[in-house]
C-alpha positions as semicolon CSV with decimal commas, in nm:
position;residue;x (nm);y (nm);z (nm)
1;M;-2,468;1,821;1,214
2;P;-2,103;1,874;1,292
3;S;-1,870;2,006;1,010
4;D;-1,638;1,803;0,798
5;P;-1,757;1,451;0,872
6;A;-1,540;1,169;0,780
7;Y;-1,876;0,949;0,758
8;S;-2,231;1,028;0,795
9;L;-2,569;0,863;0,782
10;H;-2,847;1,040;0,609
11;G;-3,203;0,936;0,687
12;V;-3,082;0,575;0,728
13;T;-3,316;0,284;0,812
14;R;-3,216;-0,077;0,864
15;A;-3,490;-0,322;0,952
16;Y;-3,500;-0,680;1,018
17;G;-3,873;-0,795;0,946
18;A;-4,090;-0,561;1,159
19;V;-3,820;-0,435;1,367
20;R;-3,618;-0,126;1,274
21;A;-3,279;-0,165;1,432
22;V;-3,182;0,177;1,280
23;D;-3,483;0,407;1,238
24;T;-3,442;0,718;1,006
25;V;-3,106;0,808;1,159
26;T;-2,905;1,113;1,047
27;L;-2,584;1,139;1,208
28;A;-2,210;1,251;1,151
29;F;-1,876;1,132;1,250
30;V;-1,627;1,416;1,266
31;R;-1,279;1,351;1,120
32;D;-1,014;1,286;1,380
33;E;-1,254;1,277;1,662
34;T;-1,364;0,984;1,883
35;T;-1,732;0,930;1,887
36;V;-1,898;0,670;2,136
37;L;-2,233;0,521;2,060
38;I;-2,413;0,425;2,389
39;G;-2,731;0,275;2,477
40;S;-2,902;-0,052;2,590
41;S;-2,892;-0,383;2,420
42;G;-3,085;-0,358;2,100
43;S;-3,071;0,019;2,068
44;G;-2,918;-0,009;1,719
45;K;-2,556;0,119;1,804
46;S;-2,367;-0,203;1,671
47;T;-2,594;-0,178;1,357
48;V;-2,462;0,174;1,301
49;L;-2,116;0,031;1,303
50;R;-2,177;-0,238;1,053
51;L;-2,346;0,013;0,833
52;L;-2,041;0,220;0,837
53;L;-1,827;-0,090;0,738
54;G;-2,076;-0,209;0,477
55;L;-2,167;-0,528;0,650
56;E;-2,514;-0,403;0,659
57;W;-2,670;-0,202;0,401
58;P;-2,957;0,062;0,443
59;D;-3,309;-0,022;0,344
60;A;-3,348;0,362;0,313
61;G;-3,129;0,659;0,324
62;E;-2,738;0,682;0,250
63;V;-2,421;0,607;0,418
64;R;-2,140;0,864;0,303
65;R;-1,767;0,904;0,342
66;D;-1,632;1,233;0,271
67;G;-1,986;1,342;0,159
68;V;-2,004;1,064;-0,116
69;A;-2,257;0,776;-0,082
70;L;-2,104;0,438;-0,030
71;R;-2,166;0,185;-0,316
72;R;-2,176;-0,187;-0,290
73;E;-1,928;-0,228;-0,562
74;D;-1,672;-0,018;-0,377
75;M;-1,692;-0,186;-0,035
76;L;-1,397;-0,400;-0,059
77;E;-1,165;-0,103;-0,119
78;E;-1,349;0,108;0,136
79;R;-1,294;-0,168;0,399
80;R;-0,916;-0,115;0,361
81;R;-0,982;0,248;0,493
82;V;-1,114;0,111;0,823
83;G;-0,978;-0,091;1,119
84;Y;-1,239;-0,304;1,286
85;V;-1,217;-0,446;1,646
86;I;-1,494;-0,673;1,803
87;Q;-1,564;-0,800;2,141
88;E;-1,305;-1,066;2,244
89;G;-1,081;-0,982;1,933
90;G;-1,211;-1,247;1,679
91;L;-0,860;-1,371;1,624
92;F;-0,792;-1,686;1,422
93;P;-0,708;-1,947;1,666
94;H;-0,490;-2,157;1,428
95;L;-0,258;-1,863;1,349
96;T;0,013;-1,705;1,561
97;V;-0,021;-1,351;1,660
98;L;0,208;-1,254;1,384
99;G;-0,004;-1,474;1,151
100;N;-0,309;-1,284;1,254
101;L;-0,159;-0,947;1,199
102;G;-0,018;-1,037;0,854
103;L;-0,344;-1,152;0,689
104;L;-0,454;-0,826;0,528
105;P;-0,114;-0,674;0,456
106;G;-0,021;-1,017;0,297
107;Y;-0,319;-0,986;0,071
108;L;-0,222;-0,636;0,002
109;G;0,132;-0,754;-0,116
110;W;0,339;-0,662;0,185
111;D;0,664;-0,891;0,228
112;R;0,739;-1,058;0,553
113;A;1,000;-0,788;0,660
114;R;0,758;-0,523;0,627
115;I;0,488;-0,702;0,818
116;H;0,713;-0,785;1,082
117;R;0,859;-0,419;1,105
118;R;0,488;-0,299;1,135
119;A;0,419;-0,545;1,404
120;L;0,721;-0,433;1,613
121;E;0,590;-0,073;1,589
122;L;0,236;-0,183;1,694
123;A;0,368;-0,389;1,969
124;D;0,554;-0,106;2,116
125;L;0,244;0,123;2,082
126;T;0,007;-0,123;2,256
127;R;0,266;-0,237;2,503
128;L;0,246;-0,600;2,390
129;P;0,561;-0,795;2,476
130;V;0,748;-0,867;2,148
131;A;0,807;-1,245;2,262
132;L;0,409;-1,280;2,225
133;L;0,420;-1,251;1,842
134;E;0,502;-1,605;1,786
135;R;0,233;-1,733;2,038
136;F;-0,127;-1,849;1,940
137;P;-0,436;-1,670;2,073
138;A;-0,508;-1,950;2,325
139;E;-0,176;-1,878;2,494
140;L;-0,265;-1,502;2,558
141;S;-0,470;-1,343;2,828
142;G;-0,788;-1,170;2,757
143;G;-0,617;-0,828;2,759
144;Q;-0,336;-0,950;2,537
145;R;-0,581;-1,073;2,295
146;Q;-0,747;-0,738;2,275
147;R;-0,415;-0,572;2,241
148;V;-0,351;-0,787;1,944
149;A;-0,694;-0,721;1,790
150;L;-0,619;-0,353;1,797
151;M;-0,274;-0,398;1,640
152;R;-0,435;-0,612;1,371
153;A;-0,687;-0,329;1,295
154;L;-0,404;-0,070;1,283
155;M;-0,172;-0,284;1,067
156;H;-0,243;-0,121;0,738
157;D;-0,270;0,220;0,903
158;P;-0,628;0,288;0,826
159;P;-0,774;0,654;0,875
160;T;-1,079;0,529;1,066
161;L;-1,130;0,286;1,355
162;L;-1,449;0,107;1,437
163;L;-1,470;-0,074;1,781
164;D;-1,761;-0,277;1,879
165;E;-1,753;-0,320;2,270
166;P;-1,383;-0,404;2,255
167;L;-1,355;-0,417;2,636
168;G;-1,677;-0,571;2,741
169;A;-1,565;-0,926;2,809
170;L;-1,256;-0,830;3,019
171;D;-1,236;-0,848;3,402
172;P;-1,237;-0,503;3,574
173;L;-0,865;-0,459;3,642
174;V;-0,760;-0,553;3,283
175;R;-1,033;-0,322;3,146
176;H;-0,936;-0,034;3,345
177;E;-0,580;-0,072;3,237
178;L;-0,680;-0,117;2,858
179;Q;-0,916;0,196;2,901
180;D;-0,618;0,405;2,995
181;D;-0,392;0,247;2,721
182;L;-0,640;0,297;2,448
183;R;-0,739;0,657;2,514
184;A;-0,351;0,731;2,504
185;I;-0,349;0,552;2,175
186;F;-0,629;0,735;2,027
187;Q;-0,495;1,064;2,113
188;R;-0,155;0,976;1,986
189;L;-0,281;0,845;1,655
190;D;-0,533;1,122;1,590
191;R;-0,777;0,901;1,389
192;T;-1,132;0,902;1,341
193;V;-1,270;0,664;1,597
194;V;-1,625;0,533;1,640
195;M;-1,665;0,305;1,938
196;V;-1,978;0,115;2,091
197;T;-2,023;0,056;2,455
198;H;-2,316;0,022;2,701
199;D;-2,098;0,163;2,974
200;L;-2,154;0,547;3,015
201;A;-1,832;0,595;3,241
202;E;-1,623;0,412;2,970
203;A;-1,793;0,624;2,697
204;A;-1,731;0,957;2,890
205;W;-1,367;0,841;2,940
206;F;-1,297;0,800;2,557
207;S;-1,521;1,024;2,368
208;D;-1,516;1,379;2,238
209;R;-1,886;1,321;2,173
210;L;-2,148;1,071;2,286
211;V;-2,454;0,949;2,091
212;L;-2,721;0,783;2,294
213;M;-2,948;0,550;2,106
214;R;-3,283;0,399;2,190
215;H;-3,491;0,171;1,971
216;G;-3,300;0,258;1,670
217;R;-3,322;0,635;1,706
218;V;-3,073;0,903;1,831
219;V;-3,203;1,041;2,165
220;Q;-2,939;1,283;2,250
221;E;-2,563;1,360;2,143
222;G;-2,300;1,602;2,278
223;S;-2,046;1,598;2,573
224;I;-2,104;1,407;2,917
225;A;-2,144;1,764;3,049
226;D;-2,457;1,809;2,814
227;F;-2,612;1,480;2,915
228;I;-2,581;1,565;3,295
229;R;-2,677;1,930;3,280
230;A;-2,927;1,928;2,995
231;P;-3,086;1,579;2,939
232;A;-3,313;1,565;2,633
233;D;-3,575;1,375;2,811
234;G;-3,655;1,148;3,090
235;F;-3,489;0,844;2,934
236;V;-3,159;1,028;2,930
237;R;-3,194;1,127;3,263
238;E;-3,266;0,781;3,390
239;F;-2,973;0,651;3,172
240;V;-2,729;0,889;3,328
241;A;-2,868;0,815;3,682
242;A;-2,844;0,434;3,638
243;R;-2,493;0,394;3,791
244;R;-2,484;0,201;4,105
245;A;-2,231;0,329;4,361
246;L;-2,033;0,095;4,601
247;P;-2,182;0,080;4,939
248;G;-2,034;0,346;5,171
249;T;-1,934;0,575;4,875
250;V;-2,108;0,863;4,711
251;A;-2,280;0,808;4,382
């Protein structure tokens, strides 16, 4: 297991009836590193993210931060250490962009001037036009909504970012642009990032480390080079190979 984990799972199982969404998983997420969880639908990768956030709780095993087991009574405070981004952003439609950004900071006691200053900083970071801060989510494009969702996750400057397929619903051109911008942001911020995607090329673009899951278990972890040169089994080999090339191009 990598040294100095910010978060870790130790023998964690999470079941829904007879189905084990996460099955006896031991896994570490290294501080200030980007880890991408990949796998087919139902592999357990999003459940791992929810376990880290305390939205799910293990049936067995422990989730730890800095080596200390998370406790239910501490989860409200723990969640303030984490920025969370979901597919399509999850913005509140009745609030402006600035209203969405100010929800948690307002709860934490920030005044309007401080919220606005931080919003301007993050608009610059994410390349969101400042004029959009007064608009409602329905008035934004899909890419703009995802930029706002990232801004909201970063408002309180958390040490950890969790992203659950944040680019999955976007068209290819917007997705490509945001992939470039997000990777640059991750490198600039130097945060612990855990991201979920089913797209291997996207995972390789973002990650320091890939974790491939299947049926609730970790099949292989390492760099994309590890997956290509030394696949752990036939499933890994098939997963890596399952990328359709455009007609007339080399795969």
